[in-house]
C-alpha positions as CSV (number, residue, x, y, z in Angstrom):
1,M,-53.8,90.2,153.7
2,L,-51.4,88.1,155.1
3,S,-49.5,91.3,156.8
4,R,-52.6,91.9,158.7
5,C,-52.4,88.2,160.8
6,D,-49.9,90.2,163.6
7,R,-51.2,88.0,166.2
8,R,-51.9,84.3,167.5
9,S,-55.5,85.2,166.9
10,D,-55.3,86.1,163.9
11,L,-53.6,82.5,162.9
12,W,-56.3,80.7,161.4
13,R,-57.0,83.6,159.1
14,G,-53.3,82.9,158.0
15,E,-53.8,79.4,157.8
16,A,-56.4,79.7,155.4
17,I,-54.5,82.1,153.1
18,H,-51.8,79.3,153.4
19,S,-54.0,76.6,152.6
20,L,-55.6,78.5,149.8
21,A,-52.0,79.5,148.2
22,V,-51.3,75.9,148.4
23,I,-54.5,75.1,146.1
24,G,-53.7,77.6,143.8
25,G,-50.4,76.4,143.1
26,F,-48.4,79.6,144.5
27,A,-47.4,78.9,147.9
28,G,-43.8,78.3,146.5
29,E,-43.6,81.7,145.0
30,P,-40.5,83.6,147.0
31,R,-42.5,86.9,147.9
32,V,-46.0,84.5,149.1
33,A,-43.2,82.1,151.0
34,Q,-41.4,85.3,152.5
35,A,-45.3,86.5,153.6
36,L,-45.9,83.5,155.1
37,M,-43.0,83.1,156.8
38,R,-43.3,86.5,158.7
39,M,-47.1,86.2,159.4
40,Y,-46.1,82.7,161.1
41,G,-43.0,84.3,163.0
42,R,-45.6,87.3,164.2
43,C,-48.1,84.6,165.4
44,K,-45.5,82.5,167.2
45,K,-45.2,79.3,165.2
46,V,-41.7,79.0,163.9
47,S,-42.3,75.6,163.5
48,R,-44.0,76.3,160.2
49,A,-42.1,79.3,159.2
50,R,-39.4,76.7,158.9
51,R,-41.7,74.2,157.5
52,V,-42.6,76.9,154.8
53,F,-38.4,77.4,154.5
54,E,-37.6,73.8,154.3
55,E,-40.6,73.2,151.2
56,M,-39.1,75.8,148.9
57,A,-37.1,75.0,146.3
58,R,-33.2,75.6,146.6
59,P,-31.2,77.9,146.0
60,R,-33.2,79.9,148.6
61,G,-32.7,83.5,148.5
62,K,-31.3,85.7,151.1
63,Y,-35.2,87.1,151.3
64,L,-36.3,84.2,152.9
65,W,-32.8,83.8,155.2
66,S,-34.5,87.3,156.2
67,S,-38.0,86.1,157.0
68,L,-36.7,82.9,158.9
69,I,-34.6,84.7,160.7
70,R,-37.1,87.5,161.8
71,A,-39.3,84.5,162.8
72,Y,-36.6,83.1,165.2
73,A,-36.7,86.5,167.2
74,N,-36.9,85.5,171.0
75,R,-36.3,81.6,170.5
76,D,-34.8,79.0,172.7
77,R,-31.6,77.8,172.4
78,A,-32.0,74.8,170.3
79,Q,-33.9,76.3,167.5
80,L,-31.3,79.1,167.1
81,A,-28.3,76.6,166.7
82,A,-30.7,74.4,163.9
83,L,-31.0,77.8,162.3
84,V,-27.0,78.4,162.2
85,H,-26.3,75.1,160.9
86,E,-28.8,75.9,157.8
87,M,-27.2,78.9,157.7
88,N,-23.5,77.9,157.4
89,S,-24.6,75.0,155.1
90,W,-26.5,77.4,152.7
91,N,-22.6,79.2,152.6
92,K,-23.6,82.7,150.8
93,R,-23.5,85.9,151.8
94,L,-26.4,87.5,154.1
95,E,-27.7,91.0,154.8
96,D,-26.1,93.3,157.3
97,E,-29.4,93.5,158.8
98,D,-29.6,89.7,158.9
99,Y,-26.4,89.4,160.4
100,A,-27.5,91.8,163.0
101,N,-30.7,90.0,163.8
102,I,-29.1,86.6,164.5
103,L,-26.0,88.2,166.5
104,D,-29.0,90.1,168.5
105,L,-30.5,86.7,169.4
106,C,-27.2,85.0,169.8
107,G,-26.5,87.7,172.3
108,K,-29.8,87.8,173.9
109,L,-29.7,83.7,174.8
110,R,-26.1,84.0,175.6
111,A,-25.4,81.7,172.8
112,L,-21.6,81.9,172.6
113,Q,-21.5,79.0,170.2
114,E,-23.9,80.1,167.8
115,G,-22.6,83.6,168.2
116,Q,-18.9,82.2,167.6
117,D,-20.4,80.2,164.1
118,V,-22.2,83.6,162.8
119,H,-18.9,85.4,163.0
120,A,-17.1,82.4,160.9
121,H,-19.8,82.7,157.9
122,I,-19.0,86.8,158.8
123,H,-15.5,86.3,158.4
124,L,-15.9,83.8,155.1
125,N,-17.8,86.4,153.7
126,R,-15.3,89.4,154.6
127,L,-17.3,91.4,156.0
128,E,-16.4,92.1,159.7
129,R,-15.1,95.5,158.6
130,N,-18.5,96.4,157.7
131,R,-20.4,98.9,160.4
132,V,-23.3,96.6,161.2
133,P,-21.5,93.5,161.5
134,G,-18.7,94.7,163.2
135,I,-21.0,96.4,166.0
136,K,-23.1,93.6,166.3
137,L,-20.5,91.2,166.8
138,T,-19.1,93.7,169.9
139,Q,-22.5,93.4,171.4
140,M,-22.5,89.7,171.2
141,Y,-19.5,89.1,172.5
142,G,-19.9,91.4,175.2
143,K,-23.3,90.2,176.2
144,C,-21.8,86.4,176.1
145,G,-19.3,87.7,178.6
146,R,-16.4,87.6,176.3
147,P,-15.3,91.5,176.4
148,D,-11.3,90.6,174.8
149,E,-13.3,89.2,172.0
150,A,-15.7,92.1,171.5
151,R,-12.6,94.5,171.8
152,R,-11.1,92.2,168.8
153,A,-14.3,92.7,166.9
154,F,-14.4,96.4,167.8
155,A,-10.7,96.6,166.3
156,E,-12.0,95.3,162.9
157,I,-14.3,97.7,162.0
158,L,-12.9,100.1,159.5
159,S,-15.4,103.4,160.3
160,K,-15.5,103.3,164.0
161,E,-18.8,105.6,164.8
162,I,-20.1,107.0,168.6
163,I,-22.4,103.3,168.5
164,A,-19.3,101.2,167.8
165,W,-17.3,103.1,170.4
166,T,-20.1,102.4,173.0
167,S,-20.6,98.9,172.1
168,V,-17.3,98.2,173.2
169,V,-17.1,100.3,176.5
170,E,-20.4,98.2,177.5
171,A,-19.1,95.0,176.6
172,H,-16.0,96.0,179.1
173,A,-18.3,97.3,182.1
174,K,-20.8,94.8,181.6
175,N,-18.1,92.1,182.6
176,S,-16.6,94.0,185.4
177,Q,-13.4,95.2,183.5
178,H,-14.4,98.6,184.5
179,K,-10.9,100.2,184.2
180,T,-10.9,99.2,180.6
181,A,-14.2,100.9,180.3
182,R,-13.1,104.3,181.2
183,E,-9.9,104.0,179.3
184,L,-11.9,103.0,176.1
185,F,-14.3,106.0,176.8
186,L,-11.4,108.5,177.2
187,K,-9.8,107.1,173.8
188,M,-13.1,107.7,172.1
189,K,-12.9,111.6,173.2
190,L,-9.0,111.8,172.1
191,V,-10.4,110.7,168.5
192,P,-12.3,113.2,169.1
193,I,-16.0,111.6,169.2
194,F,-18.5,113.1,171.1
195,P,-20.1,111.0,173.7
196,D,-23.9,111.0,173.4
197,E,-26.3,109.8,175.9
198,G,-26.0,106.0,175.1
199,A,-21.8,106.6,175.8
200,Y,-22.9,108.2,178.7
201,L,-24.8,105.7,180.2
202,A,-22.2,102.7,179.3
203,V,-19.4,104.7,180.8
204,L,-20.9,105.3,183.6
205,R,-21.6,101.7,184.5
206,A,-18.1,101.4,184.5
207,C,-17.3,103.6,187.6
208,V,-17.3,101.5,190.4
209,G,-15.5,101.8,193.7
210,P,-13.8,104.5,195.6
211,A,-10.9,104.6,193.0
212,A,-13.7,105.8,190.4
213,L,-15.3,108.5,191.9
214,K,-13.3,111.0,191.3
215,E,-13.3,109.8,187.2
216,G,-17.2,109.9,187.6
217,K,-17.4,113.1,189.3
218,A,-15.4,114.4,186.0
219,I,-17.9,112.7,183.5
220,H,-21.0,114.2,185.7
221,A,-19.3,117.5,185.1
222,A,-19.3,116.6,181.2
223,I,-22.8,115.5,181.4
224,V,-23.9,119.1,182.8
225,R,-22.3,120.5,179.8
226,S,-23.6,118.4,177.7
227,A,-27.2,119.3,179.3
228,L,-28.1,115.7,179.9
229,E,-28.3,115.6,183.2
230,K,-31.9,116.0,183.4
231,R,-33.1,113.4,181.4
232,P,-34.3,110.3,183.4
233,S,-32.1,107.8,181.9
234,V,-28.9,109.4,182.5
235,A,-30.2,111.1,186.2
236,A,-30.5,107.0,187.3
237,A,-27.7,106.2,186.1
238,L,-25.9,108.9,187.7
239,I,-27.2,107.9,191.1
240,N,-26.5,104.6,190.4
241,M,-22.8,105.4,189.5
242,Y,-22.7,107.5,193.3
243,A,-24.0,104.2,194.8
244,K,-21.3,102.2,193.4
245,C,-18.6,104.3,194.2
246,E,-17.5,104.5,198.2
247,S,-20.2,102.3,199.2
248,L,-22.7,105.3,199.1
249,A,-20.7,107.0,202.0
250,D,-22.4,110.4,203.1
251,S,-20.4,112.4,200.5
252,S,-21.5,109.8,197.2
253,A,-24.9,110.1,198.9
254,C,-25.1,113.8,199.3
255,F,-24.5,113.7,195.6
256,A,-26.8,111.1,194.4
257,K,-29.2,113.3,196.5
258,V,-28.4,116.3,194.3
259,V,-29.0,114.9,190.9
260,F,-32.0,113.2,192.1
261,D,-33.3,116.6,193.5
262,R,-32.2,118.1,189.9
263,I,-34.7,115.9,187.9
264,P,-37.8,117.9,186.6
265,E,-40.1,115.5,186.6
266,K,-38.9,112.3,188.6
267,D,-40.2,109.0,186.9
268,V,-40.5,105.8,188.6
269,V,-36.9,105.0,187.3
270,S,-35.6,107.6,189.2
271,W,-37.3,106.6,192.4
272,N,-35.8,103.2,192.1
273,A,-32.8,104.4,191.4
274,L,-32.4,105.7,194.4
275,L,-34.0,103.4,196.6
276,A,-31.9,100.6,195.2
277,G,-29.0,102.8,195.2
278,Y,-29.3,103.1,199.3
279,A,-30.7,99.2,199.3
280,Q,-27.9,98.2,198.0
281,N,-25.0,99.6,200.0
282,G,-27.4,99.2,203.5
283,H,-28.8,102.3,203.9
284,F,-32.0,100.6,205.1
285,G,-33.4,103.9,206.7
286,R,-33.0,105.8,203.9
287,A,-34.3,103.6,201.5
288,K,-37.6,102.8,203.6
289,E,-37.9,107.1,203.8
290,V,-37.6,107.3,199.9
291,F,-40.3,104.3,199.6
292,E,-42.3,105.6,202.1
293,T,-41.8,109.4,199.8
294,M,-42.5,107.8,196.4
295,P,-46.0,109.5,194.8
296,G,-46.6,106.5,193.2
297,R,-45.0,103.0,194.0
298,R,-45.1,100.3,191.3
299,L,-43.8,96.3,191.9
300,S,-40.1,96.9,190.9
301,S,-40.4,99.5,194.1
302,W,-42.0,96.8,196.0
303,N,-39.4,94.3,195.0
304,A,-36.1,96.8,195.9
305,I,-37.5,97.0,199.2
306,L,-38.0,93.3,199.9
307,A,-34.8,92.7,199.1
308,A,-33.3,95.4,201.3
309,S,-35.5,94.3,204.0
310,S,-34.8,90.8,203.8
311,E,-30.8,91.9,204.4
312,E,-31.2,94.4,207.0
313,G,-33.7,92.6,209.2
314,G,-33.7,89.1,208.1
315,L,-36.8,86.9,207.5
316,V,-39.2,88.9,209.9
317,L,-38.9,91.8,208.2
318,A,-38.8,90.7,204.6
319,K,-41.9,88.4,205.5
320,S,-43.5,91.5,206.8
321,V,-43.0,93.8,203.5
322,F,-43.9,90.6,201.6
323,E,-47.2,90.2,203.1
324,S,-47.9,93.6,202.7
325,M,-47.1,93.9,198.9
326,P,-50.4,94.8,196.9
327,E,-49.5,92.0,194.4
328,W,-46.3,89.8,193.4
329,N,-44.3,88.2,190.6
330,L,-41.5,85.8,190.2
331,V,-39.1,88.5,191.1
332,S,-41.4,89.0,194.3
333,T,-41.4,85.4,195.3
334,T,-38.1,84.4,194.2
335,A,-36.7,86.9,196.4
336,M,-38.9,85.4,199.3
337,L,-37.8,82.1,198.5
338,T,-34.1,83.4,198.8
339,A,-34.9,85.0,202.6
340,Y,-36.3,81.4,203.6
341,A,-33.3,79.9,202.3
342,Q,-31.0,82.4,203.9
343,N,-32.4,81.9,207.0
344,K,-32.4,77.9,207.1
345,H,-35.9,77.4,206.5
346,L,-35.3,75.1,203.8
347,D,-39.0,74.0,204.1
348,Q,-40.8,77.0,203.6
349,A,-38.7,78.1,200.6
350,K,-39.4,74.6,199.3
351,F,-43.2,75.3,199.7
352,M,-42.9,78.5,198.0
353,F,-41.1,77.1,195.0
354,D,-43.4,74.1,194.7
355,R,-46.5,76.6,194.2
356,M,-44.7,79.3,192.4
357,P,-47.9,79.8,189.3
358,E,-44.8,79.9,187.2
359,K,-41.0,79.4,187.5
360,N,-37.9,80.7,185.5
361,I,-34.4,79.9,185.3
362,V,-33.4,82.5,188.1
363,S,-36.2,80.6,190.4
364,W,-34.9,77.4,189.9
365,T,-30.9,78.2,190.4
366,A,-32.0,80.2,193.8
367,M,-33.7,76.6,195.1
368,V,-30.6,75.0,194.0
369,S,-28.3,77.6,196.0
370,G,-30.5,77.4,198.9
371,Y,-30.1,74.0,199.2
372,A,-26.2,73.9,198.5
373,Q,-26.0,77.0,201.1
374,N,-27.5,75.1,203.9
375,G,-25.6,71.3,203.4
376,S,-27.9,70.0,201.3
377,L,-25.6,68.8,198.7
378,G,-28.1,65.8,197.4
379,L,-30.9,68.1,197.1
380,A,-29.5,70.8,195.4
381,K,-27.8,68.1,193.0
382,S,-31.0,66.3,192.1
383,L,-32.9,69.7,191.5
384,F,-30.1,70.5,189.4
385,D,-30.5,67.6,187.4
386,V,-34.5,68.0,186.7
387,M,-33.9,71.7,185.7
388,P,-35.8,72.5,182.3
389,E,-32.8,74.5,181.0
390,R,-29.9,76.0,182.7
391,N,-27.5,78.9,182.7
392,L,-24.0,79.9,183.7
393,V,-25.4,80.8,187.0
394,S,-26.9,77.8,187.2
395,W,-23.8,76.0,186.7
396,T,-21.7,77.7,188.4
397,A,-24.0,77.7,191.7
398,M,-23.7,73.8,191.2
399,L,-20.1,74.1,190.9
400,A,-19.7,76.4,194.1
401,A,-21.9,73.9,195.9
402,F,-19.6,71.1,195.1
403,A,-16.9,73.6,196.1
404,Q,-17.9,74.7,199.3
405,S,-19.0,71.0,200.7
406,K,-15.0,70.5,199.9
407,R,-16.0,67.5,196.9
408,Y,-13.4,68.5,195.0
409,D,-13.9,65.2,192.5
410,K,-16.9,66.1,191.8
411,A,-16.7,70.1,191.2
412,K,-13.3,69.0,188.8
413,A,-15.7,66.3,186.7
414,L,-18.7,69.3,186.7
415,F,-16.4,72.3,185.8
416,D,-15.1,69.8,182.8
417,S,-18.4,69.0,181.4
418,M,-19.7,72.6,181.7
419,P,-20.8,74.2,178.1
420,D,-19.3,77.9,179.1
421,R,-17.6,79.3,182.0
422,N,-17.0,82.9,182.9
423,A,-14.3,84.4,185.3
424,I,-16.4,83.3,188.4
425,S,-16.5,79.2,187.4
426,W,-12.9,79.8,186.5
427,N,-12.4,81.2,189.9
428,V,-14.1,78.5,192.1
429,M,-12.0,75.9,190.6
430,L,-8.9,78.3,191.2
431,N,-10.0,78.1,194.8
432,V,-11.1,74.4,194.8
433,Y,-7.2,73.7,193.8
434,S,-5.9,76.4,196.2
435,C,-7.8,74.7,199.0
436,S,-6.8,71.4,198.1
437,G,-3.2,72.2,197.7
438,M,-2.1,71.5,194.3
439,L,-0.6,74.3,193.4
440,G,0.6,73.0,189.8
441,E,-3.1,72.4,189.1
442,A,-3.7,76.2,190.3
443,K,-1.5,77.7,188.1
444,S,-1.8,75.6,185.0
445,L,-5.8,76.6,185.2
446,F,-4.8,80.0,185.9
447,S,-2.4,79.9,182.8
448,A,-5.6,79.1,181.1
449,M,-8.1,81.1,181.8
450,E,-9.6,82.6,179.2
451,E,-10.7,85.5,181.4
452,S,-9.6,86.6,184.8
453,N,-10.5,89.4,187.3
454,L,-8.9,90.9,190.3
455,I,-10.4,87.8,192.1
456,S,-8.5,85.3,190.4
457,W,-5.2,87.1,190.8
458,N,-5.6,87.8,194.3
459,L,-6.9,83.6,194.7
460,M,-3.5,83.1,193.1
461,L,-1.6,85.3,195.1
462,A,-3.3,83.7,197.8
463,A,-1.9,80.1,196.4
464,Y,1.5,81.0,196.5
465,S,1.2,82.1,199.8
466,E,-0.5,79.6,201.4
467,N,1.8,77.0,200.0
468,G,5.5,78.8,201.2
469,D,6.0,79.6,197.6
470,L,6.5,83.6,198.7
471,D,8.9,84.6,195.6
472,Q,6.4,83.4,192.8
473,A,3.7,85.3,195.0
474,K,6.0,88.6,194.7
475,G,6.9,88.0,191.4
476,L,3.0,87.9,190.6
477,F,1.8,90.8,192.6
478,E,4.6,93.2,191.0
479,R,3.1,91.5,187.3
480,M,-0.3,92.8,188.1
481,P,-0.5,96.2,186.7
482,M,1.9,95.4,183.4
483,V,-0.3,92.3,183.0
484,A,-3.8,92.3,184.7
485,D,-6.1,93.8,182.4
486,G,-7.9,96.9,184.0
487,F,-6.7,96.6,187.2
488,D,-4.3,97.5,189.9
489,P,-3.2,95.2,193.4
490,D,-6.4,96.1,196.1
491,E,-6.3,95.1,200.2
492,V,-6.8,91.9,199.4
493,G,-3.6,91.3,197.4
494,V,-1.4,92.8,199.9
495,M,-3.0,90.9,202.8
496,N,-2.2,87.4,201.0
497,I,1.3,89.0,200.6
498,L,1.7,89.9,204.0
499,S,0.2,86.4,205.1
500,G,2.9,84.8,202.9
501,C,5.7,86.9,204.7
502,S,4.4,86.4,208.3
503,H,4.8,82.6,207.3
504,A,7.9,82.6,206.1
505,G,9.5,85.1,208.4
506,D,10.3,87.7,205.8
507,V,10.2,90.8,207.7
508,A,12.0,93.1,205.2
509,T,9.5,92.2,202.6
510,G,6.4,92.3,204.3
511,H,7.2,95.7,205.2
512,S,8.2,96.8,201.6
513,F,5.0,95.2,200.5
514,F,2.8,97.5,203.7
515,V,4.8,101.0,202.8
516,S,3.9,100.2,199.0
517,M,0.1,99.4,199.4
518,I,0.1,103.3,201.2
519,R,3.1,104.9,198.7
520,D,2.5,103.1,195.4
521,Y,-1.0,102.2,195.4
522,E,-2.2,104.8,197.6
523,L,-4.2,102.0,199.5
524,K,-5.7,102.5,203.1
525,P,-4.4,99.8,205.6
526,S,-7.5,98.0,207.4
527,K,-7.3,96.7,210.7
528,Q,-6.5,93.5,209.5
529,H,-3.0,94.8,207.5
530,Y,-1.9,96.2,210.9
531,S,-3.0,92.6,212.6
532,C,-1.2,90.3,210.1
533,V,2.3,93.1,210.5
534,I,2.2,92.2,214.1
535,D,2.0,88.6,213.5
536,L,4.6,88.9,210.9
537,L,7.0,90.9,213.3
538,G,6.4,88.7,216.2
539,R,7.0,85.4,214.4
540,A,10.6,86.8,213.5
541,G,11.1,88.2,216.9
542,Y,10.8,91.9,216.5
543,L,8.7,92.3,219.8
544,G,9.5,95.7,220.4
545,D,8.5,96.7,217.0
546,A,5.4,94.7,216.9
547,R,4.5,96.4,220.7
548,E,5.1,99.9,218.8
549,V,2.7,99.0,215.9
550,I,-0.1,97.9,218.3
551,A,0.4,101.3,220.3
552,N,0.8,103.8,217.1
553,M,-1.9,101.8,214.6
554,P,-4.8,104.0,213.8
555,Y,-7.4,101.7,215.2
556,A,-8.0,100.3,219.1
557,P,-6.3,97.5,219.7
558,E,-8.2,94.3,220.2
559,A,-7.7,91.4,222.6
560,R,-6.5,89.2,219.7
561,D,-3.2,91.6,218.9
562,W,-2.0,91.7,222.2
563,S,-2.5,87.9,222.0
564,C,-0.6,87.5,219.1
565,L,1.8,89.5,220.9
566,L,1.8,87.7,224.3
567,G,2.1,84.0,222.1
568,A,5.3,85.8,220.0
569,C,6.8,86.4,223.6
570,R,6.6,82.6,224.6
571,N,8.0,81.6,221.5
572,H,10.9,84.1,221.8
573,K,11.2,83.7,226.0
574,Q,10.9,88.0,226.1
575,A,9.3,88.2,229.5
576,V,9.0,92.0,230.2
577,I,7.1,92.6,226.8
578,G,5.0,89.6,227.7
579,V,3.4,90.5,231.0
580,S,2.8,93.9,229.6
581,A,0.7,92.0,226.7
582,A,-0.9,89.7,229.1
583,M,-2.2,93.0,231.5
584,N,-4.0,94.1,228.1
585,V,-5.4,90.9,227.4
586,L,-6.8,90.6,231.0
587,K,-8.3,94.4,230.6
588,L,-9.9,93.7,227.6
589,N,-11.2,90.1,228.0
590,P,-10.5,88.9,231.5
591,A,-12.4,85.5,231.0
592,R,-9.6,84.7,228.7
593,S,-8.2,81.5,230.5
594,S,-5.6,81.3,227.4
595,S,-3.9,84.0,228.3
596,Y,-2.8,82.9,231.9
597,E,-1.4,79.8,230.4
598,L,0.6,82.2,227.8
599,L,2.0,84.3,230.7
600,A,3.0,81.3,232.6
601,G,4.9,79.9,229.7
602,V,6.8,83.8,229.3
603,V,7.8,83.7,233.5
604,T,9.0,80.5,233.8
């Protein structure tokens, strides 16, 4: 009878049966207690399930533990912590399925500490090599932002099947270690283990940016050979992949559209994938066209076009879409709140926040970020202090608010008190040290980082360059491909080196790195790279070379390029090139009075 009580409306019936069991003296029977705990769990009464568990005489069997763990499904972190503490005090082996359930809960709640405690319990019972605990540990660490620990858990698994490989690929892909995820996918194929739908979905998530487009196309070809391309989830993932590569440039847009057109029965997921792909990459016109063509719009479709409208047309367009929506949910109102805050309408943002019928951690964090981005640090901190719960995003938003307001002491104090950190929070603090000239602290923090990404390395490069330590910057840059996990230097890293060379007057090193970015890393120099080279040559007195770079670079020269050269000519007393530079500045910007002052300094 207890098995039929599976909804809150059935709770009264379950409680009546419980009372009869107590009166009859058999409520303490293991099988009865197990059934009662399952009933209370299904009826969302976890505290009652726990009371049944605690009233059982010790030692409690593993099956009672199974029932308690199931009852805790979807509970909050405090209750999870209590469960893990109780489990550790019992100190006996559970069933693999029980470890799986509790690790799933740790991953869902991003409860890293509790997950590590469960890992310790598994280690104590020498179960890491078992298939189920090993896979679930890999997945839990991935969800908690610890891809390196996920990799170590994966390495312990004795028999690595497709689901184990998929879990470790996904753990790295979710945490932006895209190159490593793709490399693991290739290693899996060499075992050989043939990818299934889940493995393809995981690796497609790791195909991000122009450098990954070639691999993404190869994976697409393999999917076609496997006859999986027309499955809705795979097709949507392919569309997303092309959207994330080359910022959905025309070539990638074409591939995404081809994938979409091949889907025999397009569901809302497929339509939303194409819509989001266009919207997230600045193709609002195409996104709007897809939205208007969709045979059936769901609320998720409206939310996607609302977010795109906010980015494209600002507040007016976002309000128009919002008011046209047939219904709203928490995602809709949070998106509109964000649009108000981004456009400096904090009163309207707060008005919407206060009148939300329900709030979640995302809406709370959006309001905190809105205050912070508009310079209302006190209001941001006051709201942060009264949040009913916080996650890593909330903590990091407040940390960034202190950093943006140059309250470096407050940022450091908050960083030290954070219950958990990820690459973003570490990077914010690294930037704090860099901006405040604390190079030693920045170096120590960088060395101690539990996880880093390309941004971390670029921030450290910038710290060295801006503080005049060019040798350290050069050494760090050259170590990146060997030490950094899954990424090579990018355009930002080269820019940091060039900037450091410019301030140090090191033309030879600057020239070497500029050539290397093209030859060794196949990076296309941007206009900013050329401007930095012009500044480097001008500062060092290579004025003719600087003029040649301006004349021959694949970008139209701007007034600031010629002004840079003009300033260098004044410093080095080079009248001929200086006059030519001044004429070009005045041609592009006749109203620039400072050019006349620079020219006077050149010819006098």
